[in-house]
Structures are given as C-alpha cells and as structure tokens.
N, CA, C and O of each residue as an XYZ file, in Angstrom:
464
protein
N     -12.181    -34.192    -12.698
C     -10.983    -34.976    -12.477
C      -9.892    -34.613    -13.491
O      -8.717    -34.507    -13.140
N     -10.301    -34.421    -14.766
C      -9.328    -34.052    -15.798
C      -8.727    -32.678    -15.500
O      -7.539    -32.450    -15.731
N      -9.547    -31.770    -14.989
C      -9.067    -30.414    -14.684
C      -8.016    -30.476    -13.574
O      -6.997    -29.792    -13.669
N      -8.229    -31.269    -12.535
C      -7.268    -31.403    -11.436
C      -5.964    -31.999    -11.959
O      -4.882    -31.555    -11.575
N      -6.060    -33.007    -12.836
C      -4.874    -33.628    -13.420
C      -4.110    -32.623    -14.277
O      -2.881    -32.580    -14.223
N      -4.814    -31.816    -15.066
C      -4.168    -30.813    -15.915
C      -3.446    -29.757    -15.086
O      -2.313    -29.386    -15.390
N      -4.109    -29.279    -14.042
C      -3.494    -28.274    -13.171
C      -2.281    -28.869    -12.453
O      -1.248    -28.211    -12.333
N      -2.401    -30.089    -11.984
C      -1.281    -30.741    -11.301
C      -0.085    -30.893    -12.230
O       1.048    -30.651    -11.814
N      -0.310    -31.286    -13.469
C       0.777    -31.419    -14.434
C       1.413    -30.067    -14.750
O       2.632    -29.975    -14.895
N       0.597    -29.021    -14.856
C       1.131    -27.682    -15.120
C       2.012    -27.207    -13.964
O       3.078    -26.636    -14.194
N       1.580    -27.436    -12.739
C       2.370    -27.050    -11.567
C       3.674    -27.848    -11.525
O       4.728    -27.287    -11.226
N       3.617    -29.129    -11.817
C       4.816    -29.968    -11.839
C       5.805    -29.475    -12.893
O       7.007    -29.415    -12.631
N       5.317    -29.124    -14.074
C       6.170    -28.596    -15.132
C       6.824    -27.288    -14.694
O       8.015    -27.085    -14.928
N       6.063    -26.409    -14.067
C       6.596    -25.139    -13.583
C       7.694    -25.360    -12.546
O       8.722    -24.684    -12.583
N       7.489    -26.285    -11.633
C       8.505    -26.596    -10.617
C       9.772    -27.118    -11.288
O      10.876    -26.750    -10.888
N       9.627    -27.966    -12.299
C      10.799    -28.495    -13.013
C      11.556    -27.381    -13.722
O      12.787    -27.359    -13.702
N      10.835    -26.456    -14.349
C      11.495    -25.351    -15.044
C      12.230    -24.437    -14.075
O      13.347    -24.009    -14.368
N      11.639    -24.130    -12.942
C      12.295    -23.278    -11.951
C      13.520    -23.988    -11.398
O      14.550    -23.349    -11.181
N      13.439    -25.257    -11.170
C      14.582    -26.012    -10.655
C      15.729    -26.068    -11.641
O      16.878    -26.220    -11.228
N      15.457    -25.949    -12.937
C      16.504    -26.005    -13.951
C      17.101    -24.638    -14.248
O      18.115    -24.559    -14.942
N      16.518    -23.575    -13.753
C      17.033    -22.247    -14.063
C      18.335    -22.007    -13.317
O      18.612    -22.628    -12.291
N      19.128    -21.084    -13.863
C      20.437    -20.797    -13.278
C      20.448    -19.382    -12.711
O      20.133    -18.423    -13.415
N      20.805    -19.260    -11.461
C      20.978    -17.946    -10.861
C      22.275    -17.361    -11.381
O      23.258    -18.086    -11.540
N      22.297    -16.075    -11.646
C      23.455    -15.431    -12.254
C      24.603    -15.263    -11.276
O      25.757    -15.256    -11.704
N      24.342    -15.128     -9.994
C      25.415    -14.898     -9.037
C      26.510    -15.943     -9.124
O      26.241    -17.111     -9.407
N      27.754    -15.521     -8.878
C      28.886    -16.431     -8.913
C      30.137    -15.705     -9.346
O      30.144    -14.480     -9.468
N      31.206    -16.466     -9.581
C      32.478    -15.895    -10.007
C      32.744    -16.303    -11.447
O      32.927    -17.483    -11.745
N      32.762    -15.326    -12.330
C      32.950    -15.530    -13.761
C      34.364    -15.128    -14.151
O      34.897    -14.131    -13.665
N      34.964    -15.919    -15.037
C      36.313    -15.631    -15.512
C      36.282    -15.415    -17.022
O      35.608    -16.148    -17.745
N      37.008    -14.413    -17.490
C      37.152    -14.196    -18.922
C      37.969    -15.350    -19.487
O      39.143    -15.500    -19.148
N      37.358    -16.173    -20.350
C      38.036    -17.360    -20.856
C      38.457    -17.244    -22.321
O      39.388    -17.921    -22.757
N      37.773    -16.386    -23.079
C      38.183    -16.181    -24.465
C      37.603    -14.881    -24.974
O      36.694    -14.306    -24.375
N      38.144    -14.429    -26.090
C      37.689    -13.182    -26.681
C      37.879    -13.254    -28.191
O      38.747    -13.971    -28.688
N      37.061    -12.506    -28.904
C      37.279    -12.341    -30.342
C      37.330    -10.854    -30.632
O      36.634    -10.052    -30.010
N      38.174    -10.509    -31.591
C      38.261     -9.118    -32.028
C      38.407     -9.135    -33.542
O      39.326     -9.754    -34.079
N      37.503     -8.456    -34.221
C      37.454     -8.471    -35.685
C      37.460     -9.891    -36.235
O      38.104    -10.169    -37.247
N      36.737    -10.794    -35.560
C      36.596    -12.161    -36.026
C      37.745    -13.092    -35.685
O      37.692    -14.273    -36.029
N      38.780    -12.601    -35.020
C      39.922    -13.441    -34.652
C      39.843    -13.771    -33.175
O      39.704    -12.881    -32.336
N      39.934    -15.073    -32.857
C      39.845    -15.492    -31.462
C      41.210    -15.431    -30.786
O      42.226    -15.825    -31.359
N      41.208    -14.930    -29.557
C      42.426    -14.859    -28.756
C      42.112    -15.347    -27.342
O      40.965    -15.312    -26.897
N      43.138    -15.793    -26.658
C      42.975    -16.154    -25.260
C      43.382    -14.959    -24.413
O      44.315    -14.242    -24.774
N      42.705    -14.731    -23.299
C      43.079    -13.607    -22.434
C      44.532    -13.706    -21.961
O      45.212    -12.687    -21.832
N      45.013    -14.930    -21.703
C      46.393    -15.076    -21.221
C      47.402    -14.647    -22.282
O      48.478    -14.157    -21.940
N      47.075    -14.822    -23.563
C      48.003    -14.391    -24.618
C      48.120    -12.869    -24.670
O      49.092    -12.336    -25.206
N      47.127    -12.171    -24.113
C      47.155    -10.712    -24.057
C      47.588    -10.201    -22.693
O      47.626     -8.992    -22.462
N      47.916    -11.123    -21.786
C      48.301    -10.723    -20.429
C      47.126    -10.214    -19.612
O      47.306     -9.408    -18.700
N      45.912    -10.682    -19.935
C      44.703    -10.218    -19.250
C      44.192    -11.280    -18.290
O      44.141    -12.463    -18.626
N      43.816    -10.852    -17.100
C      43.162    -11.717    -16.125
C      41.972    -10.938    -15.582
O      42.136    -10.048    -14.748
N      40.769    -11.273    -16.057
C      39.563    -10.546    -15.670
C      38.607    -11.509    -14.967
O      38.277    -12.571    -15.495
N      38.169    -11.120    -13.767
C      37.244    -11.938    -12.980
C      36.109    -11.050    -12.491
O      36.341     -9.966    -11.956
N      34.876    -11.522    -12.680
C      33.686    -10.832    -12.166
C      33.100    -11.674    -11.050
O      32.788    -12.848    -11.252
N      32.951    -11.086     -9.876
C      32.316    -11.779     -8.759
C      30.991    -11.088     -8.486
O      30.951     -9.934     -8.059
N      29.898    -11.818     -8.741
C      28.555    -11.275     -8.575
C      27.917    -11.923     -7.358
O      27.534    -13.092     -7.397
N      27.803    -11.157     -6.275
C      27.174    -11.652     -5.054
C      25.665    -11.663     -5.245
O      25.130    -10.911     -6.060
N      24.986    -12.508     -4.500
C      23.536    -12.663     -4.628
C      22.759    -11.394     -4.284
O      21.598    -11.274     -4.675
N      23.358    -10.444     -3.568
C      22.660     -9.230     -3.139
C      22.734     -8.091     -4.147
O      22.337     -6.971     -3.825
N      23.232     -8.340     -5.361
C      23.315     -7.300     -6.378
C      24.594     -6.481     -6.308
O      24.754     -5.521     -7.062
N      25.505     -6.844     -5.416
C      26.808     -6.185     -5.324
C      27.872     -7.138     -5.843
O      27.596     -8.315     -6.074
N      29.088     -6.633     -6.028
C      30.160     -7.511     -6.463
C      31.439     -6.752     -6.729
O      31.568     -5.576     -6.387
N      32.384     -7.442     -7.345
C      33.662     -6.832     -7.719
C      34.030     -7.261     -9.136
O      33.682     -8.351     -9.588
N      34.733     -6.386     -9.809
C      35.336     -6.694    -11.097
C      36.839     -6.563    -10.891
O      37.330     -5.516    -10.468
N      37.556     -7.626    -11.191
C      39.004     -7.626    -11.008
C      39.675     -7.661    -12.376
O      39.435     -8.564    -13.177
N      40.520     -6.665    -12.630
C      41.255     -6.556    -13.886
C      42.731     -6.609    -13.542
O      43.285     -5.641    -13.020
N      43.375     -7.741    -13.831
C      44.798     -7.932    -13.532
C      45.123     -7.607    -12.077
O      46.148     -6.993    -11.784
N      44.246     -8.023    -11.173
C      44.486     -7.859     -9.745
C      43.946     -6.577     -9.135
O      43.952     -6.437     -7.912
N      43.481     -5.642     -9.943
C      42.893     -4.403     -9.424
C      41.385     -4.598     -9.286
O      40.698     -4.865    -10.272
N      40.870     -4.462     -8.055
C      39.447     -4.698     -7.797
C      38.645     -3.405     -7.839
O      39.058     -2.384     -7.290
N      37.497     -3.464     -8.497
C      36.558     -2.352     -8.556
C      35.213     -2.826     -8.020
O      34.753     -3.915     -8.365
N      34.587     -2.019     -7.184
C      33.256     -2.343     -6.665
C      32.223     -2.115     -7.767
O      32.292     -1.124     -8.494
N      31.268     -3.035     -7.886
C      30.218     -2.916     -8.891
C      28.867     -3.260     -8.275
O      28.782     -3.853     -7.199
N      27.821     -2.871     -8.988
C      26.474     -3.355     -8.702
C      25.996     -4.031     -9.979
O      26.473     -3.724    -11.072
N      25.048     -4.954     -9.832
C      24.542     -5.638    -11.007
C      23.067     -5.954    -10.847
O      22.543     -6.051     -9.738
N      22.411     -6.111    -11.995
C      20.989     -6.457    -12.030
C      20.761     -7.395    -13.205
O      21.437     -7.312    -14.230
N      19.799     -8.285    -13.036
C      19.505     -9.295    -14.050
C      18.122     -9.074    -14.644
O      17.173     -8.747    -13.933
N      18.019     -9.259    -15.967
C      16.730     -9.323    -16.647
C      16.635    -10.717    -17.261
O      17.507    -11.556    -17.032
N      15.595    -10.965    -18.030
C      15.413    -12.294    -18.620
C      16.600    -12.735    -19.468
O      17.001    -13.898    -19.410
N      17.171    -11.818    -20.259
C      18.222    -12.221    -21.193
C      19.529    -11.456    -21.048
O      20.421    -11.598    -21.884
N      19.660    -10.640    -19.993
C      20.865     -9.830    -19.846
C      21.215     -9.593    -18.383
O      20.390     -9.761    -17.485
N      22.464     -9.197    -18.177
C      22.949     -8.785    -16.869
C      23.631     -7.437    -17.067
O      24.506     -7.296    -17.921
N      23.227     -6.446    -16.274
C      23.801     -5.113    -16.365
C      24.710     -4.866    -15.171
O      24.296     -5.018    -14.022
N      25.950     -4.483    -15.452
C      26.919     -4.159    -14.404
C      27.177     -2.657    -14.426
O      27.360     -2.056    -15.485
N      27.186     -2.062    -13.229
C      27.484     -0.635    -13.115
C      28.639     -0.442    -12.152
O      28.679     -1.050    -11.082
N      29.578      0.408    -12.540
C      30.722      0.732    -11.705
C      31.154      2.157    -11.943
O      30.457      2.915    -12.619
N      32.288      2.532    -11.398
C      32.756      3.913    -11.521
C      33.082      4.276    -12.962
O      33.098      5.457    -13.310
N      33.344      3.275    -13.811
C      33.694      3.549    -15.209
C      32.502      3.471    -16.155
O      32.678      3.579    -17.369
N      31.294      3.287    -15.628
C      30.119      3.265    -16.480
C      29.313      1.991    -16.350
O      29.406      1.272    -15.355
N      28.515      1.727    -17.381
C      27.583      0.596    -17.396
C      27.926     -0.342    -18.541
O      28.212      0.101    -19.654
N      27.897     -1.646    -18.261
C      28.098     -2.674    -19.278
C      26.909     -3.619    -19.252
O      26.419     -3.978    -18.182
N      26.446     -4.022    -20.430
C      25.320     -4.949    -20.532
C      25.825     -6.250    -21.152
O      26.311     -6.263    -22.282
N      25.705     -7.335    -20.402
C      26.126     -8.661    -20.831
C      24.907     -9.446    -21.269
O      23.838     -9.327    -20.671
N      25.062    -10.243    -22.306
C      24.022    -11.159    -22.749
C      24.212    -12.487    -22.018
O      25.337    -12.963    -21.868
N      23.112    -13.077    -21.567
C      23.190    -14.392    -20.930
C      23.157    -15.459    -22.015
O      22.330    -15.418    -22.926
N      24.079    -16.422    -21.896
C      24.139    -17.548    -22.824
C      24.282    -18.808    -21.986
O      25.397    -19.223    -21.668
N      23.159    -19.418    -21.628
C      23.201    -20.537    -20.695
C      23.662    -20.017    -19.345
O      23.042    -19.119    -18.777
N      24.753    -20.581    -18.827
C      25.281    -20.090    -17.557
C      26.437    -19.116    -17.747
O      27.055    -18.692    -16.770
N      26.736    -18.758    -18.991
C      27.834    -17.843    -19.294
C      27.314    -16.436    -19.578
O      26.125    -16.231    -19.824
N      28.234    -15.474    -19.536
C      27.918    -14.087    -19.856
C      28.793    -13.640    -21.023
O      29.982    -13.957    -21.067
N      28.206    -12.902    -21.970
C      28.934    -12.442    -23.151
C      28.786    -10.930    -23.250
O      27.686    -10.389    -23.136
N      29.924    -10.254    -23.468
C      29.936     -8.803    -23.610
C      30.365     -8.446    -25.022
O      31.443     -8.842    -25.466
N      29.523     -7.695    -25.733
C      29.849     -7.162    -27.054
C      30.248     -5.704    -26.844
O      29.440     -4.896    -26.384
N      31.498     -5.367    -27.183
C      31.972     -4.019    -26.910
C      33.006     -3.581    -27.944
O      34.103     -4.137    -27.998
N      32.663     -2.590    -28.763
C      33.590     -1.949    -29.706
C      34.339     -2.959    -30.574
O      35.567     -2.920    -30.649
N      33.616     -3.855    -31.225
C      34.226     -4.821    -32.124
C      34.781     -6.059    -31.446
O      35.237     -6.979    -32.125
N      34.752     -6.101    -30.123
C      35.246     -7.256    -29.381
C      34.074     -8.001    -28.761
O      33.049     -7.408    -28.425
N      34.243     -9.308    -28.617
C      33.274    -10.132    -27.907
C      34.048    -10.856    -26.811
O      34.998    -11.589    -27.087
N      33.632    -10.641    -25.568
C      34.308    -11.226    -24.415
C      33.400    -12.282    -23.792
O      32.221    -12.029    -23.544
N      33.954    -13.464    -23.541
C      33.192    -14.593    -23.017
C      33.618    -14.873    -21.576
O      34.782    -15.175    -21.314
N      32.667    -14.772    -20.643
C      32.905    -15.029    -19.227
C      32.184    -16.308    -18.839
O      31.001    -16.469    -19.139
N      32.888    -17.222    -18.171
C      32.283    -18.494    -17.801
C      32.420    -18.756    -16.305
O      33.349    -18.283    -15.651
N      31.472    -19.520    -15.790
C      31.528    -20.031    -14.429
C      32.361    -21.302    -14.438
O      32.402    -22.003    -15.449
N      33.024    -21.611    -13.336
C      33.724    -22.901    -13.278
C      32.709    -24.033    -13.341
O      31.563    -23.874    -12.919
N      33.128    -25.165    -13.864
C      32.257    -26.335    -13.928
C      31.868    -26.770    -12.528
O      32.701    -26.772    -11.621
N      30.611    -27.137    -12.347
C      30.140    -27.626    -11.052
C      30.586    -29.072    -10.886
O      30.454    -29.871    -11.813
N      31.109    -29.414     -9.721
C      31.527    -30.812     -9.510
C      30.321    -31.741     -9.502
O      29.255    -31.404     -8.988
N      30.520    -32.928    -10.089
C      29.441    -33.920    -10.105
C      29.430    -34.667     -8.776
O      30.480    -34.918     -8.184
N      28.251    -35.012     -8.324
C      28.136    -35.752     -7.048
C      28.515    -37.194     -7.207
O      28.474    -37.953     -6.239
C-alpha cells in the first residue's frame, strides 16, 4: 500500500512539474540591453527587434522591420537560432531569453499573459 501511495505521489509531482514548464515558442521582443555594464533601452538606440518562434522550429527575426527566416532548437537551458547570418545561442531565464554577444547582453521577453 505504501509503495502504491509513493508511486502515485511521484506521478502527481511529475504532472505538476510538466504543467508548470514553459514552452519556448512565442513572440519575443528586445526590451533592454547592457553594454559594458551600462543599461540602455532599445528605443533609445532606434532598435526594434522581435523574434517569432513558431512551435515547429521555424520562425522569423525582425530587425527594424526587416524580416529574416530562422530555425531554432531548444535544450534544457538554451535556445539556438540559426539564420543566414550565422548561429546565436540564447540562455533561458524563466520565460525570457538572454543573448550574450561581444560585450553586450540583450534581454528578450514575452508579453505578459492575461489573467483569467
């Protein structure tokens, strides 16, 4: 009886953990950046960067209105994007993506989910 209870609790915990996980697909917007330790807003630099990651591993990267086709793949702690200009590896931070590149750190966020 104790073994059945233990297994049932383990399965319940696993279901709860899977239900709390976040799928990476979605539309991410560059919301802030740091360069040499100084924080800047993308709008102050005239930058508008949006990453759209479709659930099928395809997507687009939009830089100031210019769209580029990309592919992407997810691992436990990172998301890799590949396009015509090369490969970028983003670190997952909760539901956000962070890119460390040549002294800059770029923060991409999903829009807040509406509450029911």
